[in-house]
N, CA, C and O atoms as a GROMACS GRO file, in nm:
protein
  336
    1UNK      N    1  -3.276   6.688  -4.557
    1UNK     CA    2  -3.370   6.579  -4.542
    1UNK      C    3  -3.365   6.493  -4.668
    1UNK      O    4  -3.354   6.545  -4.779
    2UNK      N    5  -3.373   6.362  -4.651
    2UNK     CA    6  -3.365   6.274  -4.766
    2UNK      C    7  -3.502   6.253  -4.829
    2UNK      O    8  -3.605   6.269  -4.763
    3UNK      N    9  -3.501   6.218  -4.957
    3UNK     CA   10  -3.624   6.189  -5.030
    3UNK      C   11  -3.592   6.087  -5.138
    3UNK      O   12  -3.475   6.070  -5.174
    4UNK      N   13  -3.693   6.019  -5.190
    4UNK     CA   14  -3.672   5.914  -5.290
    4UNK      C   15  -3.732   5.955  -5.424
    4UNK      O   16  -3.847   5.997  -5.432
    5UNK      N   17  -3.651   5.943  -5.530
    5UNK     CA   18  -3.696   5.971  -5.665
    5UNK      C   19  -3.753   5.844  -5.725
    5UNK      O   20  -3.694   5.737  -5.710
    6UNK      N   21  -3.867   5.853  -5.791
    6UNK     CA   22  -3.931   5.736  -5.854
    6UNK      C   23  -3.959   5.767  -6.001
    6UNK      O   24  -4.067   5.737  -6.050
    7UNK      N   25  -3.864   5.823  -6.069
    7UNK     CA   26  -3.886   5.870  -6.205
    7UNK      C   27  -3.836   5.768  -6.308
    7UNK      O   28  -3.747   5.800  -6.387
    8UNK      N   29  -3.890   5.646  -6.308
    8UNK     CA   30  -3.857   5.547  -6.409
    8UNK      C   31  -3.728   5.471  -6.384
    8UNK      O   32  -3.680   5.405  -6.476
    9UNK      N   33  -3.670   5.478  -6.269
    9UNK     CA   34  -3.550   5.403  -6.237
    9UNK      C   35  -3.562   5.352  -6.094
    9UNK      O   36  -3.653   5.393  -6.022
   10UNK      N   37  -3.472   5.266  -6.051
   10UNK     CA   38  -3.480   5.217  -5.913
   10UNK      C   39  -3.475   5.335  -5.815
   10UNK      O   40  -3.412   5.438  -5.841
   11UNK      N   41  -3.543   5.317  -5.703
   11UNK     CA   42  -3.545   5.424  -5.604
   11UNK      C   43  -3.406   5.447  -5.549
   11UNK      O   44  -3.330   5.353  -5.526
   12UNK      N   45  -3.374   5.571  -5.528
   12UNK     CA   46  -3.247   5.608  -5.467
   12UNK      C   47  -3.276   5.722  -5.368
   12UNK      O   48  -3.359   5.809  -5.394
   13UNK      N   49  -3.206   5.718  -5.256
   13UNK     CA   50  -3.224   5.823  -5.157
   13UNK      C   51  -3.141   5.943  -5.197
   13UNK      O   52  -3.021   5.932  -5.222
   14UNK      N   53  -3.207   6.058  -5.202
   14UNK     CA   54  -3.141   6.183  -5.243
   14UNK      C   55  -3.141   6.280  -5.126
   14UNK      O   56  -3.227   6.274  -5.037
   15UNK      N   57  -3.044   6.369  -5.127
   15UNK     CA   58  -3.034   6.468  -5.021
   15UNK      C   59  -3.039   6.611  -5.076
   15UNK      O   60  -3.066   6.704  -5.000
   16UNK      N   61  -3.014   6.629  -5.203
   16UNK     CA   62  -3.017   6.763  -5.263
   16UNK      C   63  -3.151   6.791  -5.328
   16UNK      O   64  -3.252   6.732  -5.292
   17UNK      N   65  -3.151   6.884  -5.425
   17UNK     CA   66  -3.274   6.921  -5.494
   17UNK      C   67  -3.299   6.839  -5.620
   17UNK      O   68  -3.410   6.841  -5.673
   18UNK      N   69  -3.197   6.765  -5.670
   18UNK     CA   70  -3.214   6.685  -5.790
   18UNK      C   71  -3.176   6.540  -5.762
   18UNK      O   72  -3.103   6.510  -5.668
   19UNK      N   73  -3.228   6.450  -5.847
   19UNK     CA   74  -3.202   6.307  -5.834
   19UNK      C   75  -3.054   6.279  -5.862
   19UNK      O   76  -2.997   6.334  -5.956
   20UNK      N   77  -2.992   6.193  -5.780
   20UNK     CA   78  -2.851   6.161  -5.797
   20UNK      C   79  -2.825   6.073  -5.918
   20UNK      O   80  -2.716   6.078  -5.975
   21UNK      N   81  -2.924   5.991  -5.961
   21UNK     CA   82  -2.902   5.900  -6.073
   21UNK      C   83  -2.920   5.971  -6.206
   21UNK      O   84  -2.829   5.970  -6.289
   22UNK      N   85  -3.036   6.032  -6.226
   22UNK     CA   86  -3.064   6.086  -6.360
   22UNK      C   87  -3.061   6.238  -6.365
   22UNK      O   88  -3.068   6.296  -6.474
   23UNK      N   89  -3.050   6.303  -6.253
   23UNK     CA   90  -3.048   6.449  -6.253
   23UNK      C   91  -3.179   6.509  -6.301
   23UNK      O   92  -3.183   6.624  -6.344
   24UNK      N   93  -3.287   6.430  -6.293
   24UNK     CA   94  -3.416   6.480  -6.342
   24UNK      C   95  -3.460   6.602  -6.262
   24UNK      O   96  -3.409   6.629  -6.153
   25UNK      N   97  -3.552   6.672  -6.316
   25UNK     CA   98  -3.598   6.794  -6.252
   25UNK      C   99  -3.713   6.770  -6.154
   25UNK      O  100  -3.788   6.861  -6.121
   26UNK      N  101  -3.724   6.647  -6.109
   26UNK     CA  102  -3.826   6.620  -6.008
   26UNK      C  103  -3.781   6.690  -5.879
   26UNK      O  104  -3.676   6.657  -5.824
   27UNK      N  105  -3.860   6.783  -5.831
   27UNK     CA  106  -3.816   6.856  -5.712
   27UNK      C  107  -3.827   6.770  -5.586
   27UNK      O  108  -3.905   6.675  -5.580
   28UNK      N  109  -3.748   6.806  -5.489
   28UNK     CA  110  -3.757   6.739  -5.359
   28UNK      C  111  -3.895   6.766  -5.301
   28UNK      O  112  -3.954   6.870  -5.329
   29UNK      N  113  -3.948   6.674  -5.220
   29UNK     CA  114  -4.080   6.694  -5.162
   29UNK      C  115  -4.085   6.823  -5.080
   29UNK      O  116  -3.986   6.864  -5.018
   30UNK      N  117  -4.199   6.883  -5.081
   30UNK     CA  118  -4.217   7.010  -5.011
   30UNK      C  119  -4.233   6.983  -4.862
   30UNK      O  120  -4.323   6.909  -4.821
   31UNK      N  121  -4.148   7.042  -4.782
   31UNK     CA  122  -4.156   7.024  -4.637
   31UNK      C  123  -4.279   7.094  -4.580
   31UNK      O  124  -4.325   7.058  -4.472
   32UNK      N  125  -4.331   7.192  -4.652
   32UNK     CA  126  -4.448   7.264  -4.604
   32UNK      C  127  -4.568   7.171  -4.592
   32UNK      O  128  -4.650   7.187  -4.501
   33UNK      N  129  -4.578   7.073  -4.682
   33UNK     CA  130  -4.690   6.978  -4.676
   33UNK      C  131  -4.684   6.898  -4.547
   33UNK      O  132  -4.785   6.880  -4.480
   34UNK      N  133  -4.565   6.849  -4.511
   34UNK     CA  134  -4.548   6.775  -4.386
   34UNK      C  135  -4.573   6.864  -4.266
   34UNK      O  136  -4.634   6.820  -4.168
   35UNK      N  137  -4.527   6.987  -4.271
   35UNK     CA  138  -4.548   7.081  -4.162
   35UNK      C  139  -4.696   7.110  -4.146
   35UNK      O  140  -4.745   7.117  -4.033
   36UNK      N  141  -4.767   7.126  -4.255
   36UNK     CA  142  -4.910   7.155  -4.250
   36UNK      C  143  -4.985   7.036  -4.188
   36UNK      O  144  -5.080   7.056  -4.111
   37UNK      N  145  -4.943   6.914  -4.221
   37UNK     CA  146  -5.006   6.796  -4.163
   37UNK      C  147  -4.987   6.792  -4.012
   37UNK      O  148  -5.082   6.764  -3.938
   38UNK      N  149  -4.866   6.820  -3.964
   38UNK     CA  150  -4.840   6.822  -3.821
   38UNK      C  151  -4.918   6.934  -3.754
   38UNK      O  152  -4.968   6.916  -3.643
   39UNK      N  153  -4.928   7.048  -3.818
   39UNK     CA  154  -5.001   7.161  -3.762
   39UNK      C  155  -5.149   7.126  -3.745
   39UNK      O  156  -5.210   7.161  -3.644
   40UNK      N  157  -5.206   7.058  -3.843
   40UNK     CA  158  -5.346   7.016  -3.834
   40UNK      C  159  -5.363   6.915  -3.720
   40UNK      O  160  -5.458   6.925  -3.643
   41UNK      N  161  -5.271   6.819  -3.708
   41UNK     CA  162  -5.279   6.719  -3.603
   41UNK      C  163  -5.266   6.783  -3.464
   41UNK      O  164  -5.344   6.751  -3.374
   42UNK      N  165  -5.171   6.871  -3.446
   42UNK     CA  166  -5.152   6.938  -3.317
   42UNK      C  167  -5.272   7.025  -3.284
   42UNK      O  168  -5.316   7.028  -3.168
   43UNK      N  169  -5.327   7.095  -3.382
   43UNK     CA  170  -5.446   7.177  -3.359
   43UNK      C  171  -5.565   7.092  -3.316
   43UNK      O  172  -5.640   7.129  -3.226
   44UNK      N  173  -5.581   6.977  -3.381
   44UNK     CA  174  -5.691   6.887  -3.346
   44UNK      C  175  -5.678   6.840  -3.201
   44UNK      O  176  -5.775   6.842  -3.126
   45UNK      N  177  -5.557   6.799  -3.162
   45UNK     CA  178  -5.535   6.752  -3.025
   45UNK      C  179  -5.556   6.866  -2.926
   45UNK      O  180  -5.614   6.846  -2.819
   46UNK      N  181  -5.510   6.986  -2.960
   46UNK     CA  182  -5.526   7.103  -2.873
   46UNK      C  183  -5.674   7.135  -2.852
   46UNK      O  184  -5.716   7.156  -2.738
   47UNK      N  185  -5.752   7.139  -2.959
   47UNK     CA  186  -5.894   7.170  -2.947
   47UNK      C  187  -5.971   7.058  -2.877
   47UNK      O  188  -6.066   7.085  -2.802
   48UNK      N  189  -5.931   6.934  -2.900
   48UNK     CA  190  -5.995   6.823  -2.832
   48UNK      C  191  -5.970   6.831  -2.682
   48UNK      O  192  -6.062   6.814  -2.602
   49UNK      N  193  -5.847   6.858  -2.644
   49UNK     CA  194  -5.813   6.873  -2.501
   49UNK      C  195  -5.881   6.994  -2.440
   49UNK      O  196  -5.929   6.988  -2.327
   50UNK      N  197  -5.886   7.104  -2.513
   50UNK     CA  198  -5.955   7.223  -2.463
   50UNK      C  199  -6.103   7.200  -2.446
   50UNK      O  200  -6.163   7.248  -2.350
   51UNK      N  201  -6.163   7.127  -2.538
   51UNK     CA  202  -6.306   7.095  -2.526
   51UNK      C  203  -6.333   7.007  -2.406
   51UNK      O  204  -6.433   7.027  -2.336
   52UNK      N  205  -6.246   6.911  -2.381
   52UNK     CA  206  -6.264   6.823  -2.266
   52UNK      C  207  -6.245   6.900  -2.136
   52UNK      O  208  -6.318   6.878  -2.039
   53UNK      N  209  -6.148   6.990  -2.133
   53UNK     CA  210  -6.126   7.073  -2.014
   53UNK      C  211  -6.246   7.163  -1.987
   53UNK      O  212  -6.285   7.181  -1.872
   54UNK      N  213  -6.304   7.219  -2.092
   54UNK     CA  214  -6.423   7.302  -2.077
   54UNK      C  215  -6.539   7.219  -2.025
   54UNK      O  216  -6.615   7.265  -1.940
   55UNK      N  217  -6.553   7.099  -2.075
   55UNK     CA  218  -6.658   7.008  -2.027
   55UNK      C  219  -6.641   6.981  -1.877
   55UNK      O  220  -6.737   6.987  -1.802
   56UNK      N  221  -6.517   6.950  -1.835
   56UNK     CA  222  -6.493   6.924  -1.693
   56UNK      C  223  -6.520   7.046  -1.607
   56UNK      O  224  -6.570   7.035  -1.495
   57UNK      N  225  -6.488   7.164  -1.660
   57UNK     CA  226  -6.506   7.286  -1.582
   57UNK      C  227  -6.654   7.315  -1.558
   57UNK      O  228  -6.691   7.357  -1.448
   58UNK      N  229  -6.739   7.293  -1.657
   58UNK     CA  230  -6.881   7.326  -1.646
   58UNK      C  231  -6.969   7.206  -1.606
   58UNK      O  232  -7.089   7.223  -1.585
   59UNK      N  233  -6.911   7.089  -1.595
   59UNK     CA  234  -6.988   6.969  -1.558
   59UNK      C  235  -7.037   6.985  -1.414
   59UNK      O  236  -6.956   7.012  -1.324
   60UNK      N  237  -7.167   6.970  -1.389
   60UNK     CA  238  -7.217   6.985  -1.252
   60UNK      C  239  -7.179   6.865  -1.165
   60UNK      O  240  -7.156   6.755  -1.214
   61UNK      N  241  -7.173   6.890  -1.036
   61UNK     CA  242  -7.144   6.783  -0.940
   61UNK      C  243  -7.274   6.714  -0.901
   61UNK      O  244  -7.381   6.775  -0.907
   62UNK      N  245  -7.266   6.588  -0.861
   62UNK     CA  246  -7.385   6.519  -0.808
   62UNK      C  247  -7.436   6.591  -0.682
   62UNK      O  248  -7.361   6.666  -0.619
   63UNK      N  249  -7.559   6.568  -0.647
   63UNK     CA  250  -7.616   6.636  -0.531
   63UNK      C  251  -7.539   6.598  -0.405
   63UNK      O  252  -7.495   6.484  -0.390
   64UNK      N  253  -7.523   6.695  -0.316
   64UNK     CA  254  -7.450   6.674  -0.192
   64UNK      C  255  -7.302   6.706  -0.204
   64UNK      O  256  -7.231   6.704  -0.103
   65UNK      N  257  -7.255   6.735  -0.322
   65UNK     CA  258  -7.115   6.771  -0.343
   65UNK      C  259  -7.105   6.913  -0.394
   65UNK      O  260  -7.200   6.966  -0.452
   66UNK      N  261  -6.990   6.976  -0.373
   66UNK     CA  262  -6.969   7.110  -0.427
   66UNK      C  263  -6.844   7.108  -0.517
   66UNK      O  264  -6.757   7.022  -0.503
   67UNK      N  265  -6.838   7.203  -0.605
   67UNK     CA  266  -6.730   7.208  -0.704
   67UNK      C  267  -6.622   7.304  -0.656
   67UNK      O  268  -6.650   7.415  -0.613
   68UNK      N  269  -6.498   7.258  -0.664
   68UNK     CA  270  -6.383   7.343  -0.637
   68UNK      C  271  -6.282   7.314  -0.746
   68UNK      O  272  -6.221   7.208  -0.749
   69UNK      N  273  -6.265   7.409  -0.836
   69UNK     CA  274  -6.180   7.387  -0.953
   69UNK      C  275  -6.249   7.291  -1.048
   69UNK      O  276  -6.362   7.315  -1.091
   70UNK      N  277  -6.182   7.182  -1.082
   70UNK     CA  278  -6.241   7.083  -1.171
   70UNK      C  279  -6.293   6.961  -1.096
   70UNK      O  280  -6.347   6.869  -1.157
   71UNK      N  281  -6.277   6.959  -0.964
   71UNK     CA  282  -6.313   6.840  -0.887
   71UNK      C  283  -6.435   6.865  -0.799
   71UNK      O  284  -6.460   6.978  -0.758
   72UNK      N  285  -6.510   6.760  -0.772
   72UNK     CA  286  -6.624   6.764  -0.681
   72UNK      C  287  -6.577   6.714  -0.545
   72UNK      O  288  -6.505   6.615  -0.535
   73UNK      N  289  -6.619   6.784  -0.441
   73UNK     CA  290  -6.580   6.750  -0.304
   73UNK      C  291  -6.704   6.733  -0.219
   73UNK      O  292  -6.809   6.792  -0.246
   74UNK      N  293  -6.691   6.650  -0.115
   74UNK     CA  294  -6.803   6.635  -0.022
   74UNK      C  295  -6.804   6.754   0.073
   74UNK      O  296  -6.704   6.824   0.089
   75UNK      N  297  -6.918   6.777   0.135
   75UNK     CA  298  -6.931   6.888   0.228
   75UNK      C  299  -6.836   6.866   0.345
   75UNK      O  300  -6.819   6.754   0.392
   76UNK      N  301  -6.775   6.972   0.391
   76UNK     CA  302  -6.684   6.967   0.502
   76UNK      C  303  -6.762   6.948   0.632
   76UNK      O  304  -6.875   6.995   0.644
   77UNK      N  305  -6.702   6.881   0.728
   77UNK     CA  306  -6.769   6.862   0.857
   77UNK      C  307  -6.775   6.993   0.936
   77UNK      O  308  -6.849   7.003   1.033
   78UNK      N  309  -6.698   7.093   0.893
   78UNK     CA  310  -6.696   7.220   0.965
   78UNK      C  311  -6.803   7.316   0.915
   78UNK      O  312  -6.826   7.420   0.976
   79UNK      N  313  -6.869   7.282   0.805
   79UNK     CA  314  -6.976   7.367   0.753
   79UNK      C  315  -7.108   7.315   0.806
   79UNK      O  316  -7.140   7.197   0.790
   80UNK      N  317  -7.184   7.401   0.870
   80UNK     CA  318  -7.314   7.364   0.925
   80UNK      C  319  -7.419   7.381   0.816
   80UNK      O  320  -7.449   7.495   0.779
   81UNK      N  321  -7.475   7.272   0.763
   81UNK     CA  322  -7.571   7.286   0.653
   81UNK      C  323  -7.706   7.344   0.700
   81UNK      O  324  -7.783   7.392   0.616
   82UNK      N  325  -7.735   7.341   0.830
   82UNK     CA  326  -7.863   7.393   0.881
   82UNK      C  327  -7.837   7.502   0.986
   82UNK      O  328  -7.859   7.480   1.105
   83UNK      N  329  -7.792   7.621   0.942
   83UNK     CA  330  -7.766   7.726   1.041
   83UNK      C  331  -7.897   7.772   1.105
   83UNK      O  332  -8.001   7.774   1.038
   84UNK      N  333  -7.894   7.810   1.233
   84UNK     CA  334  -8.015   7.857   1.302
   84UNK      C  335  -8.016   8.005   1.317
   84UNK      O  336  -8.111   8.061   1.373
   0.00000   0.00000   0.00000
């Protein structure tokens, strides 16, 4: 992965562990930091989606409808609401 050294000289794209111009000991950027950022972002999206799914699962239906899975359905014409 490439990175740019900014140690008192013009920026240059580097691919190894040391700067190509001055050989300074500035280490290449830590990939763990970028990975941690992505992990936080993915976790946030996962929990946000899970929270919304939980909301849909427990959200009550308006009166006259029944819940099947995550959707509300109207009463079937084959169900007799007033059995004798």
